[in-house]
C-alpha positions in Angstrom: -97.0 -0.3 -92.8 -94.8 2.8 -93.4 -94.8 5.1 -90.5 -92.2 7.9 -91.1 -93.4 11.4 -90.5 -94.4 13.5 -93.4 -92.7 16.8 -94.1 -94.9 19.7 -93.2 -94.2 21.8 -96.2 -95.3 19.2 -98.7 -93.2 17.0 -101.0 -90.3 18.4 -103.1 -91.1 17.7 -106.7 -88.1 19.4 -108.2 -86.1 17.5 -110.9 -83.2 17.2 -108.5 -85.4 15.7 -105.7 -86.9 13.2 -108.1 -83.5 12.2 -109.5 -82.3 11.5 -106.0 -85.5 9.5 -105.3 -84.8 7.4 -108.4 -81.2 6.7 -107.2 -82.4 5.7 -103.7 -85.0 3.3 -105.0 -82.7 1.8 -107.6 -80.3 0.7 -104.9 -82.5 -2.3 -103.9 -84.1 -3.1 -107.3 -81.8 -5.9 -108.1 -82.2 -7.4 -104.6 -86.0 -7.2 -104.9 -85.8 -9.0 -108.3 -83.6 -11.8 -107.1 -85.3 -12.3 -103.8 -88.9 -11.2 -104.5 -90.7 -9.5 -101.6 -92.8 -6.5 -101.0 -90.6 -3.4 -101.4 -91.1 -2.2 -97.8 -87.9 -0.1 -97.6 -89.0 1.8 -100.7 -92.3 2.7 -99.3 -90.6 3.9 -96.1 -88.7 6.3 -98.3 -91.9 7.4 -100.1 -93.6 8.0 -96.7 -90.6 9.9 -95.4 -90.8 12.2 -98.4 -94.6 12.7 -98.1 -95.3 11.2 -101.5 -97.9 8.5 -100.7 -100.8 11.0 -100.2 -99.8 13.0 -103.3 -103.2 12.8 -105.0 -105.3 13.3 -101.8 -107.2 16.6 -101.9 -105.7 19.5 -99.9 -108.6 19.7 -97.5 -107.6 16.3 -96.2 -103.9 17.2 -96.0 -102.8 16.0 -99.4 -101.2 17.8 -102.4 -104.2 17.3 -104.7 -101.8 16.5 -107.5 -103.2 16.1 -111.0 -101.9 13.9 -113.8 -98.8 15.9 -114.6 -97.3 16.0 -111.2 -98.4 12.5 -110.1 -97.0 11.0 -113.3 -93.7 12.8 -112.8 -93.3 11.2 -109.4 -94.5 7.8 -110.7 -92.0 8.0 -113.5 -89.1 8.8 -111.1 -90.2 5.9 -108.9 -90.5 3.5 -111.9 -87.0 4.4 -113.1 -85.7 3.3 -109.7 -88.0 0.3 -109.3 -91.0 -0.3 -111.5 -92.6 -2.8 -109.1 -92.8 -0.1 -106.4 -94.3 2.3 -108.9 -97.0 -0.2 -109.9 -98.1 -0.7 -106.3 -98.0 3.1 -105.6 -100.1 3.8 -108.7 -103.1 2.0 -107.2 -103.2 4.4 -104.2 -102.6 7.4 -106.4 -105.5 6.5 -108.8 -107.8 5.6 -105.8 -107.5 9.1 -104.3 -107.5 10.9 -107.7 -110.8 9.3 -108.9 -113.2 12.2 -109.3 -116.3 10.3 -108.0 -114.6 8.8 -105.0 -116.3 11.0 -102.4 -119.7 10.6 -104.0 -119.7 6.8 -103.9 -117.8 6.1 -100.6 -119.1 6.9 -97.1 -117.5 10.2 -96.2 -116.0 9.2 -92.9 -114.5 6.0 -94.3 -113.0 7.7 -97.3 -111.5 10.5 -95.2 -110.0 7.9 -92.9 -108.2 6.3 -95.9 -107.1 9.7 -97.3 -105.6 10.8 -94.0 -103.8 7.5 -93.6 -102.2 8.0 -97.1 -101.1 11.5 -96.1 -99.5 10.0 -93.0 -97.5 7.6 -95.1 -99.8 4.6 -94.7 -103.1 3.5 -96.3 -101.7 1.7 -99.3 -104.7 0.2 -101.1 -105.0 -2.2 -104.0 -108.0 -3.3 -106.0 -108.3 -7.1 -106.6 -110.4 -7.9 -109.7 -108.8 -10.8 -111.6 -110.0 -14.4 -110.9 -108.8 -17.8 -112.1 -112.0 -18.5 -114.1 -113.1 -15.0 -115.1 -109.8 -13.5 -115.9 -110.0 -9.7 -116.0 -113.6 -8.3 -115.8 -112.6 -5.8 -118.5 -113.6 -8.5 -121.0 -117.0 -9.0 -119.4 -118.6 -11.5 -117.1 -119.5 -11.7 -113.4 -116.9 -12.4 -110.7 -117.2 -15.7 -108.9 -116.2 -14.0 -105.6 -119.4 -13.7 -103.5 -120.3 -11.3 -100.8 -123.1 -12.5 -98.5 -124.8 -10.1 -96.1 -125.1 -11.5 -92.6 -126.3 -9.1 -89.9 -124.1 -6.0 -89.8 -121.3 -7.4 -92.0 -120.5 -9.0 -95.3 -118.8 -12.4 -95.6 -116.6 -12.7 -98.7 -115.6 -15.9 -100.4 -113.6 -16.4 -103.5 -110.1 -16.2 -105.1 -108.3 -13.3 -106.6 -105.1 -13.7 -108.7 -102.5 -11.2 -109.8 -103.2 -9.3 -106.6 -100.6 -6.6 -106.9 -99.0 -5.7 -103.5 -100.7 -8.5 -101.7 -98.4 -9.0 -98.8 -97.7 -5.3 -98.0 -101.0 -3.4 -98.6 -102.9 -1.8 -95.8 -106.3 -2.3 -97.5 -107.8 -4.7 -100.1 -110.6 -3.4 -102.3 -112.2 -6.7 -103.5 -114.4 -6.8 -106.6 -117.3 -9.1 -105.9 -120.9 -9.8 -106.6 -123.6 -10.0 -103.9 -125.7 -13.1 -103.4 -128.9 -11.0 -103.7 -131.7 -12.2 -106.1 -130.6 -9.4 -108.4 -126.8 -9.4 -107.9 -124.9 -6.2 -107.5 -121.3 -5.7 -108.4 -118.9 -3.6 -106.4 -115.9 -3.1 -104.2 -115.7 -4.2 -100.6 -113.0 -2.8 -98.5 -111.2 -5.5 -96.5 -108.6 -5.2 -93.7 -105.8 -7.7 -94.6 -105.7 -8.7 -91.0 -109.3 -10.0 -91.1 -109.8 -13.7 -90.6 -110.4 -16.1 -93.5 -107.7 -14.7 -95.7 -104.9 -16.9 -97.2 -102.2 -15.5 -99.4 -100.8 -18.2 -101.7 -97.3 -17.3 -102.8 -97.5 -18.2 -106.4 -96.2 -15.0 -108.1 -93.0 -16.2 -109.9 -93.1 -14.2 -113.2 -90.7 -13.1 -115.8 -90.4 -9.6 -114.4 -91.9 -7.0 -112.0 -91.2 -9.6 -109.3 -91.4 -7.3 -106.3 -95.1 -6.6 -107.0 -95.8 -9.8 -105.0 -98.9 -10.3 -107.1 -99.9 -13.5 -105.4 -103.3 -15.3 -105.2 -105.5 -14.2 -102.3 -108.2 -16.5 -101.1 -111.1 -15.3 -99.1 -113.2 -17.8 -97.0 -116.1 -16.2 -95.3 -113.9 -13.2 -94.6 -115.9 -10.6 -92.7 -116.0 -6.8 -93.4 -118.4 -4.3 -91.9 -121.6 -3.6 -93.8 -120.6 0.0 -94.6 -117.3 -1.2 -96.1 -119.3 -2.4 -99.2 -118.4 1.0 -100.7 -119.4 0.8 -104.3 -122.2 -1.6 -105.1 -124.0 -1.1 -108.4 -126.1 -3.0 -110.9 -123.8 -4.7 -113.5 -124.9 -2.4 -116.3 -123.8 0.6 -114.2 -120.2 -0.6 -114.4 -120.0 -0.2 -118.2 -117.7 2.6 -119.2 -119.5 5.8 -120.0 -119.1 7.3 -123.5 -117.1 10.5 -124.0 -114.1 11.7 -122.1 -111.6 9.3 -120.3 -110.5 11.6 -117.5 -111.1 9.2 -114.6 -110.0 5.7 -113.8 -109.5 4.8 -117.4 -107.1 7.6 -118.0 -105.2 6.9 -114.7 -104.8 3.3 -115.7 -103.6 4.0 -119.2 -101.2 6.9 -118.4 -99.8 5.3 -115.3 -99.0 2.0 -117.0 -97.4 3.9 -119.9 -95.3 5.9 -117.4 -94.2 3.0 -115.4 -92.8 1.0 -118.3 -91.4 4.1 -119.9 -89.5 4.6 -116.6 -88.1 1.1 -116.8 -86.9 1.8 -120.3 -85.3 5.0 -119.3 -83.3 3.2 -116.6 -82.1 0.8 -119.3 -81.2 3.7 -121.5 -79.1 5.4 -118.8 -77.2 2.1 -118.1 -76.6 1.6 -121.8 -75.2 5.1 -122.2 -72.7 4.5 -119.5 -71.8 1.0 -120.8 -71.2 2.3 -124.4 -69.0 5.1 -123.2 -67.0 2.9 -120.8 -66.6 -0.1 -123.2 -63.3 0.2 -125.2 -62.6 -2.9 -127.3 -58.9 -3.6 -127.8 -59.3 -3.8 -131.6 -61.1 -0.4 -131.7 -59.0 1.7 -129.3 -62.0 3.9 -128.6 -65.3 3.7 -126.8 -68.3 2.0 -128.5 -70.1 5.2 -128.1 -67.8 6.8 -130.8 -69.1 4.5 -133.6 -71.6 6.0 -136.0 -73.6 2.8 -136.1 -73.9 2.8 -132.3 -74.8 6.4 -132.3 -77.5 5.8 -134.9 -79.1 3.0 -132.9 -78.9 5.0 -129.7 -80.6 7.8 -131.5 -83.4 5.4 -132.3 -83.8 4.8 -128.6 -83.9 8.6 -128.0 -86.6 8.9 -130.6 -88.7 6.2 -129.0 -88.5 7.7 -125.5 -89.0 11.2 -126.8 -92.2 10.1 -128.4 -93.3 8.5 -125.2 -92.6 11.7 -123.2 -94.5 13.8 -125.7 -97.5 11.5 -125.7 -97.7 11.0 -122.0 -97.0 14.5 -120.9 -99.2 16.1 -123.6 -102.1 13.9 -122.7 -101.7 14.5 -119.0 -101.5 18.2 -119.5 -104.6 18.2 -121.6 -106.6 16.3 -119.0 -105.4 18.6 -116.2 -106.4 21.6 -118.3 -109.9 20.1 -118.6 -109.7 19.3 -122.3 -111.5 16.0 -123.1 -109.6 13.0 -124.2 -111.4 10.0 -125.5 -111.0 6.4 -124.2 -109.5 5.4 -127.6 -107.0 8.2 -127.5 -105.8 7.5 -123.9 -105.5 3.8 -124.5 -103.5 4.3 -127.7 -101.0 6.3 -125.6 -100.6 3.3 -123.4 -100.3 0.9 -126.4 -97.7 3.0 -128.3 -95.7 3.9 -125.2 -95.4 0.3 -124.0 -94.4 -0.8 -127.5 -91.8 1.9 -127.6 -90.4 1.0 -124.2 -90.0 -2.6 -125.2 -88.3 -1.7 -128.5 -86.0 0.8 -126.8 -84.6 -1.9 -124.5 -84.4 -4.4 -127.3 -82.1 -2.1 -129.2 -79.9 -2.0 -126.1 -79.7 -5.8 -126.2 -78.7 -5.6 -129.9 -75.9 -3.2 -129.1 -74.5 -5.1 -126.1 -74.8 -8.8 -127.2 -74.0 -11.3 -124.4 -73.4 -8.7 -121.7 -76.9 -7.4 -122.2 -78.5 -10.7 -121.3 -76.2 -11.5 -118.4 -77.7 -11.2 -115.0 -74.5 -9.5 -114.0 -75.9 -6.4 -115.7 -79.3 -4.7 -115.1 -80.3 -4.5 -118.8 -81.5 -8.1 -118.6 -83.8 -7.1 -115.7 -85.1 -4.0 -117.4 -86.0 -6.0 -120.5 -87.9 -8.6 -118.4 -89.7 -5.8 -116.7 -90.8 -3.9 -119.8 -92.1 -7.1 -121.4 -94.7 -7.3 -118.6 -96.3 -4.1 -120.0 -98.1 -6.4 -122.5 -100.3 -8.0 -119.9 -102.1 -5.0 -118.5 -105.7 -4.4 -119.4 -106.9 -3.2 -121.8 -104.6 -5.4 -123.9 -103.5 -4.7 -127.5 -106.3 -6.4 -129.3 -109.0 -4.5 -127.3 -107.2 -1.1 -127.7 -106.7 -1.5 -131.5 -110.2 -2.9 -132.3 -111.7 0.0 -130.4 -109.5 2.6 -132.2 -110.2 0.9 -135.5 -114.0 1.0 -134.9 -113.8 4.6 -133.9 -111.7 5.6 -137.0 -114.1 3.7 -139.3 -117.2 5.2 -137.7 -118.4 1.8 -136.6 
């Protein structure tokens, strides 16, 4: 648990401060990738700078940051270490959700908010299961919450549990064992009995997210920690604007993988300027063909910035953005990030895929963008139906 004191004047969000943050986080990114573990040192830095409670409302001590500022910070973190950014995003989105105070007991929510402002209170939502997959595609979770006296007992398995070994709170998506089941989130202390973390996360990239399997066996949590129980139909996304959790998910995921691609772009620029082949007598960066391909990278990342920042600014200004529009931003930005790093591999050849250079790691990281819900088929079918008036 991060415990550094938070600066009294609020976090510095200047470009210079965020650039320095990126450099500090990047120092350990390679180590986290080679020896995957929760990025504790990085969260100590974020706590020291007062950035964990960025989206907490000011009355509880936070900065009340909207999309624009929160995504600027998230992008800087992702450029240093995208695994850290993915874990941080969950806490940002949790406190930014507009209906949070309405659905959660006030005292409990305020406790979590003040923990975040103090540099603690990292929270992650565990939804995905071995049999169900992601609930975005429908179905009821197998994880069961049984009411026994003044507590709930939770049993089930969650996979791809981002941040598993370093979070301060788990928000577990489960169904009740009532005659008419309700679905919802149950807040769980990771130190509660009956929790086993199975260290099975060994993926292509984003390795420091430690997204292990978490098994619950009659794990107790207080009755009032069942904070958001609803009938299954009430979990269906509402029509209209996507300014809540859906927008946070789409824009944060787009920002995180764009940040990884920007780290690759910066390394590539240095490499192309420093590399002087003996038969050329000049840096690779002087070749028109190299300049053309690097310009393609610039175009892809410029498009990403315009899409992400424009959509974030629109939402902050209160202009409605549809679910289809915000998810298309995620889809396009992730594709652009992958292509940008692929071009870098084309320009570097063998050095680009050597583990001696970070480009190989950046490529593995951006490829992970494809697995985040909603996935490409869901996004494109939805956009196609909307465009066709179906």
